[in-house]
C-alpha positions in Angstrom: 0.0 0.0 0.0 1.1 3.5 -0.6 1.2 6.1 2.1 -1.9 8.0 0.8 -3.8 4.7 0.9 -2.7 4.0 4.4 -3.7 7.5 5.6 -7.2 7.2 4.0 -7.8 3.6 5.1 -10.7 2.9 7.5 -8.9 -0.2 8.9 -6.2 0.4 11.5 -2.7 -0.9 10.7 -2.1 -2.0 14.3 -4.4 -4.4 16.2 -4.1 -4.3 20.0 -4.6 -7.7 21.7 -7.7 -7.5 24.0 -6.1 -9.9 26.5 -3.8 -7.1 27.6 -6.8 -5.5 29.4 -6.1 -7.8 32.4 -3.0 -5.8 33.1 -4.9 -2.4 33.2 -4.5 -0.7 36.6 -1.8 -3.1 37.8 1.8 -2.3 38.6 3.8 -4.9 36.6 7.3 -3.7 37.8 6.8 -2.2 41.3 10.6 -2.0 42.1 11.3 -0.2 38.8 8.4 2.1 39.3 9.6 3.0 42.8 13.1 3.7 41.5 11.7 5.9 38.7 9.6 7.9 41.2 12.6 8.4 43.4 14.8 9.5 40.5 12.1 12.0 39.3 11.7 13.4 42.8 15.5 14.1 43.0 15.9 15.3 39.4 17.1 18.8 38.9 15.7 20.5 35.8 17.6 23.3 34.1 16.5 26.8 35.0 15.1 28.8 32.2 15.8 32.6 32.3 12.6 34.5 32.9 11.8 37.2 30.4 11.1 40.5 32.1 
């Protein structure tokens, strides 16, 4: 298929497996999630100069 045909197609290219719904709302990797939250809490973002 050409790109124009894909853009105008009514059928999606990717199909999502409905069995993945059983994982909705669950933490699959609690240790990694805790580490990511800790890293985000300690992260220092660059300061942007304020325009006055």
